[in-house]
N, C-alpha and C positions, 0 to 999 in steps of 0.2 A: 380569507379569499386569496386564491392563487391566481396571479396575473401572468399567465404564460399563454399567449394567443397563438393560434395556428389553425391549420385545416388538414383534413385527411380524406383520402379517397381509396376505395378498394379497386385496384387496377385489374384484379382478377374477376370482377363481377361479371358473371355470364350474361347478364341482361344488357351489357353495353355493346352497342353495335357501331358506335362512332368513336374516333380518337378521344381519349380522356382529357378533359380540360380541368384546370384547378378549380375547386369549388370555393367560393368566397361569399361574404355578405357585404353589402354596401348600404351605408358607410361602415368602414371598419372601426372607427371611433367616432362617437357622436355624443351630444348633450341635449337633454330636454329639460324644460322647466317643470317643477313640481306640478302635477296634474295635467301636464302637456302630453302630446302624442307625437310619434314619429313612425313613418312607414319604412320598413326595412325591405331590401330586395336580395333574393338569393340568386347568385350568379354561378352558372356551371352545374346547377342541380336540375332545373327544369329544362335546360338546353341539351341534356344528355339523351340521345335517342334510345328508346326501349321498344321492345316488341309490343308492349301494351299501351303505348302513348306516354305522355309526360307523367312522371311520378308525382305523387302528392307530397308536398313539403310539410314536415311537421316542425313547429317552432316551440322552443322552450326558453325559460329564463331561469338562471341558477338561484335567484332569490326573488320570489314573487312578492315579498313584503316591500321591496324597493321598486320593482317594476314588473309588469306582466306583459306578455306578448300574445296576441290572438292568432287564429289560424291563417289570417291574411298577412301576418308579419307586422302588425301595428303594435308599437310599444306604448304603454301607458305608465308615466312616472307617478309613483305613489308615495315615495319617501326619499329624502336626500341620500344618495349613495351611488354605488357602481354595481352593475350586473354584467354578466356574460350571457348573451343570447346565442342560441344555437339553432341551426337549420339542418334537417336531415332528410334524405330521400334515397331509398335503395342502397343503403350502406355508404352513401356519400354524405359528408357532413362538413360544416364550416361554422366558425364562431366570430363574434364581434363584441366590442365593449361599448356599453351605453352608460353615461353618467346622468344622474338626476340632480339638478341644482336648484337652489333657492330662487324665487322671483326677485329677491332683493340683492343688492351689492354686498360683496364680502366685506370683512372687517378692515379697519385702517390701522389698528394697533392692538394686536392680540398675540397671545403666546400659547404654545402647545407643549405638553410634556407627558411623560409616561414611561412605561417599562416594556421591553420586548423580551419575550420568553419563547422557548420551544419545548415541546413535550418530549423528554428523553425517556428511553425504555431501559431501566436498570436490569442487569443480568448477573447471574452467578454461574457456578459450574454446571448447573442444570439447564442453562439457557435463560431466556427472559423470565422475570418474576411475574407470574400471572396477575393481571389486573392492576399492576403498578405502573405509574408514570411519574416523572419528576419535572416540575417547572424549572428549566435551566436557563440562565440568562443568555441572550444572544449578544455576544461580546464583539466589540471592535468592528461591527458591521456598518455599512453605509445605510443611513436612514434618511428618508426624504419626506418633506411635507408637500403634498400634491393638491393643487386646485382642481376640483372636478371639472370646472368650466375650462375646456381646452386641454385638460390633463397636463397642466403646466407645473413644473417644479418650482415651488416658492422658496424653499430653503433645503439645505442638505447638511447633515452632521454625521457623527459617529457615535454608536452606542458605547456606554461605559462598561467597566468590568461587571457591574451589577445589572446590566441591561438597560439602564436608564438613558434618557435622551431629553433634550429640550430645544425648542425654537422660541425666540423672543422677537418682539418688535416686527411682527409680520404685517404686511400690507397687501390685502387681496381686493382692494376697492375697485380695481379695474375690471373685475370679473364678478359674476354672480356668486353668491355664497355657497359654500360646500367645499370641505377639504377632507383629506384623509392622510394617514401616515402609512408609509410602506417601507419595509426593511428588505434590503437586497442581500443576496447570497454572495457578498464580496466585501473585502476590506477596502479601506481607503488606499489609493494608489501610492501614497507616501508612507504607508505602513512599513514597519520593520519587517513584517512577514506578510507580504501581499498575497492574497488568496482570492480566488473566485470559483464559484460552483456553477457550472453550466448544465443545460439539459442533455446535450450530446455534442459530438464534434462535427456535426453537419450544420445545424441551424445556430448552435452556440448561443443560446438564449440564457440570460441570467434568470434565476428564479427569484420569487419574492413572496412576502406575506404582508397583508395589509390589515390595519385596524378598522374599526367602524367609522363611518362617515360622521363628520362634525359640521354643525351649522355655525359658521363664523360671522354671520350677518350682524351679530351683536358683539361688540368688543368685550374682551375679558380673557380669562385663562381657561383653556380647554384641556381636558385630560383624555388620553387615548392609550390604552394598554393593548399590546399586540401579542397574540399567542399563535405560534405555529404548531399545528396539531400533528399527531403521529398517524400512522396509516391504519390504526384500529378505529379511528373516528369516522364521522360522515364525510370528512374532506377526502376526496377521491385520491389525491396524489400524496397525501401524508407528508406535506412539505417540511414537517419537523425533521425528517431524515436528512434533508439537505443541510440544515443548520447544525445537525450533529456532526456531519462530515466536516463542515467548516470549523466547528469548535475543536475537534480533535486535531485537525491540521494546525490550528493555532497553538494547541498545547504542545505539539511536537516542536514547533519553532521556539516557543518560550522555554522549553526544557533545554534545548541545545544552547540557547542564548545564555541561560543561567550558568552554563559550564564556564563562562568567563573568557572564552576564546573566540577570536574573530578570524575566520579563514581568509578574509580579504585584506590585502595590504592597503594601507592608506585610508582605512575606513574610520568611522567615529570611535572615540574611546569607550571604555567600559563594555566592550564586546557587543555594542549595538550595531551589528552588521545589517546591511540592506540585503535581505535574502532575495533571490530571484523569484519572480511571479510563479506561483504554483497554481495550476488549474486542475480542478476535479470535474469530470463529466459523470453525472449521476444518471444512470440508465437502469433502473430497477427491472428485474425479470429478464434481463438480456440472457442469451444463450452462452455468453462468454463470462468467465469469472473476473474478479477484481484484480487489477495489476497496475504497476507503474511503468510508464513508457518514457524513456529518457530523452529521445529526440524531440518530442513535443513538450517535455517537462510537464507531464500530466498524469494524474491518477484516474483511472477508469474504474468507477465504482459500479460494477455491473452485476454483482451478486452471482448470477448463474442460475439456470433453470428457467422453466416457464410456469405460467399460472397453473395452479393445482387442477383446475377443471380440465385443462388440455392434456396433462400428462399423468395426473395422479400423484405428482411429487410437489412438495412445498417449495416455494421460491426462497432462494437465499436472501438474507436480510442484512447485507453488509453495511448499509447506511447507518445501522445502529450497532454494528460490531466494532467497538472502540479498538480492540486489539488488532483487528484486520486493517483498519484505517491507519493506525499508527505503525503497523508493519510496513505498509506501503510508504509511509513518510520516512521510515528508516532507509528504504531504498533511495528515496529522494536525497536525503542528506549524504548518503554514501556516494552518489554520483556527483553532487554539486560541491561537497566540501572535502571529500576524500577522493577515492576512485573505486570503481566497481568493474571487475573484469568478468563477471558472470556471463556465460553463454545463454542463460535462461533455459527454458524447457521444463518438462514435468519434473516434479520433485515431491517427496513426502518425508515425514518424520522418521519412519522406520527404516529408511535406506541409509546404511553406513558405508556405501561404496560409491558415493557421489563424486562428480567432478569437484575437485577441491576448491575451485573458484565459486561454483554454485553453492556448495555447502556453507562457505563463509558468508556469501551474500544473504542467503536465507536465514542462516543462524544469527547473523548480526541484526537483521530486521526483526526477528522474533524477540531477541533480547531487548532491542530498542523499545518495542511496544511495552514490554513488561517493565522496563526501567521508568518510562514516562508515567505509567499507571501505578508503579510501585507494587506490582502484583505478579506472581509467577503463573497466574491462570490465563491461558489462551482460550478464548471462546469464539466459536464460529456458529452463529445461529441461523435458523430459517424462519419462514413466515409463520410457522406454527409455534414459534417460541422455543423450540428445542434445537439441538445440534451437537456439535463436537466440542468437547472441553478437554484441554491438556494442562498438566501442571509441570512446568519445566524445572521445578524444584526437585521433583521426584521421578524424572524420566527413567532412570536405571533402577531395577533391571526390567521393568515392564516394557520399556522400549529400549532397543539396543543403542543407547546414546554414547557411542564410543568413536574415537578417532577424529582426525581433522576433516575427514570426508563424510561427516554426518552433521546435518544442520541441527539436529536435536542436541548433539554433543556440544556444538559451539554455542548455541543459544543458552543451554543450561550452564555451561562453563562460565560464560560471561556474566550470567545472572548471579552465580555463586560468588564471583569476584566482587560484584556490586552490592548485593543485598546484605542485610544484617544477619549476624550469626543465628542459626537455628539448630534443630536437633538432627540434621542429616549430615552431609559430608562437608559442610562449610568449614573453612579454616577460621581461626579466631581473628578475623580482620574484616573490615568493610572498606572498600575502595570508593572514594568519591567519583562520581561520574565524570568530573572534569579531567581526571587522570586517564580514564578510559577514552574519553573524547580526544584528548591530546594525542595519544598513541594512534588512535583510529585515523585522525586527520593528517598525520605526519608519516605514517608508515610507508616504506619504499618497496619497490618491486610489485609483483602481482598481488592483488587484493585477496589474500588468503589468511587462514589462521596462523600460518607460519610467519608471515610478515608482521601480523599484529603482535604475536608473542615476543618476537625478537625486539620490536620497538618498545613494547611495554616494559620488558625486563631491562632494557637499556636505560629507560627513563625513570624507573621506579625500583631501585635496589632494595628499598625497605620492604617491598611486597613480593619479592621473588620467591621466597620459601612458601608463602601462602598460595601464590598462583601455581607453583609447582605441585603442591598438594592437590589442587583442583584438577590440574591437567592429568596427573597420574590416575586419579579416580576415573577419568574418561579414556584412559589408555592413549593419551596424547603424549608422545615421548620426545621431549626436548631435553635430553640428557645423553652424555657419552656412554659408550659401552662399558667402561671400566676395564678391569684386567681381562685380557683375551687369552683363552687357553686353546691348545691344539684341537683340531677337529678329530672326533672319534667316529668310526664307522657306525652309521645308523642312528646317531644321536644329534638332534638339531640344536643349533645355537641361536639364540636371539640377539639381534644387533640393531642399532640405530644409526642412521646417517646424520649424525649431529655431533658437533664439537664446540665447546665454548670458544669465543673469540670474535674477531671482526667479521669473519665470513663463516658462520657456523655450519653452512651446508656444503663446505668444500671437503668434507670428511671422506677419507678412504679407509675402509676396514681391511686389515691384512691378517689372515689366519693361516697358520701352517698346518700341514697334514703329511703323513707318511704314506709312501706307495711302494709296491713291490713290482719289479720288472716283469712285464708280460701280463699283468693283471689289468682288467678293465674297471674303470671307476666312473662315477657320475658325481659331479659337484653342481649343486643347484641352490638358487634362492627360491623360497616359497613362503606362503603365508604373509604376503606383502600387506602392510597396513599403513595408514596415515599418508596415503598418496605416494608411496615409494615406487620408483622405476629404477631397477638396478642394471648396472653394467658389470659383468663378471669377467675377470681374466684369470688365467692360470700362469704363474711365473715360476721359473726355476730359482735356485739359490743364488745365481749370478745376476738376477734381476731381469732376465730375458723373458719376454712374453711368449708363451707357447700357444695359447688358444684364447679366444675371446668370444663372448656372446652377450648380446643386448637383450633381446626378447626370445624366449624359448621357442616360440612358434615361427621365428625367423622373419616376422613382419616388422617394419619400421613405420610408426604412425607419425603423420605430419604434426608438427608442433601446433599449428593453428587450425587443428581439426574441428574446434568448436563443438557443435552439437553432434558431430560424428566421432568424437573422441572415445577411446575405450574407457570402460568403467574401471574404477580402482577395486577390482574384485579379488585381490590377493594372488591372482595367477597370471592374468593377461600380460603384465609387464615384468614378469619374473624371468630369470635367466637360468640356463642349464648348459653344462658342458660334459660330454661323454668322451672318454679317451682311454687309450691303453698305454700304460707306463712303459717308457723305453729303458729306464734304469731304476734301480732301487735307491730310495733316498727321500729327501724332503722337498715338497713343493709348497707354493703359497697361493691361496685364493685371495684375490684383490676385488673388493666390491665398493663401488661408488655410484653416485647418481648418474644416470644416463645423460650424456650431453645432448641427445636428440629426443629427450622425453616430450610427450605431448603436453600441452598446457593444462590438461585435465589432471595431471599428476602434480605432486608437490616437488619441492627442491630437496627435501630430506626424506623422512619417513622411517619405517622400521620393517624388518624382514627376519626370516629364519634361514640359516645356512645349514645345508645337509650334505654329507658325504656318504655315498653308498657304493657297493660293489656286489655284483651278482654272485 
């Protein structure tokens, strides 16, 4: 039984000729004794003017075994329990809650126990496994014992790791008999990882699932098992999805806590930090996809798409996509425990020319989801049970997972650093997540792969060689040029803007070349990768600067350009100088990171240097 009450009205109803008033049922909450009756009134339905007179109101009960309602709105109590009655007319509708209670007083000393589960939908690379569901414990959730008479909370507790709960020494004698257990989509406020799942960011209602009603008029021990069903069952809202969201967010918090690090100073020992409250708004079939919003500290689980009947397209099913939910939790921990400089915006796995801040943010979140689940398979399903599946273990060469400007490269690189050795490009090492977490939460500067690599290597000398192997496989170049030879006409040289030391991105490459007086030459950087933005100068042998160029197109991009920043597309931020030699002799090309680079570029990067002459 889903206890989320509300009303709706179609404001575009062409039959309406008067201002729309909210439709409600009176009373909104009420109780009747077993075999008793109650007259309900629909307000805002019959008062709406129409061209054909007052509409006919139709009444329904969501469980006729507990209570029925006739055409006049009269409810008859048939069995102890709770029902939702609905009234509808001309596309206007409203709901109310009715409880049926015992004619006798409730118990004076009774107990209630049971288990709370939700129906999870297992999946593999092909999407949801057809016909399979798994009873999964609802963990750490607030569970309440409710007296039907007055809908009064008699006791509150928290479900255990196995979903169990119990209430003891309950006294309901001040009311008529009849109780039920309800489990809320929230943790206790004192939880290490406080979480709540709400229906949307407007009404902000908690969701819940309830067990069958119990007659407590006789003292004793009562048992009530609660099961939240998935959306393939008769329960319209498939409330199991809300508890799967909650469970995965708990898993994300528990995983980071096990890293043994506490990002808050002065907090309890053993890494038991008090995480900030994380809210998830579950709005299935929304037109907007799932995302994390840092200003409200909320994850919007919106799936994306509309119902199949309206568009011909299946609805996204993110409430059961563990990898998607944990990806968004990865964004949450980045913002709250480290820092995240991503400008946001569209992104995809096949783009290796991304804003370097965006590629890090998305690559980290993808890796985080895989690390929590201990699986490289990323699955995004839809309501038909199929969808997209990617294996970040084997991105290359099917997906161009290269450079620091690719979220696929970063996600798979971090995964290979973390996972056990397999038969692909993994080095002979496995790095505990706590080491990755420590570098992640303490890295300085902009949140990019550059910052992480420098911090990780500074903290983990024993793993430098293994990490270097992983980075080279993805063409992420954190190594110096080595011996530099003179430029030869028409022959490109490959260089990196990196040097070992305290400030690895203060590197300046100096390459000599010979010129003949009166001849025209072009020196340029091209094939820029890993977020490079070059500043090129030509100096003589006395060290005097003769010419300089930042961007070949002559444009200077604002550092804080954010979503208007140029792509790292190998050429936009390249440099080029064309000149005629005044004397015969030797000149020097100086290349360094541009001091006015946009934030979309990195601090280092790699490039090719070329000398040509017509």
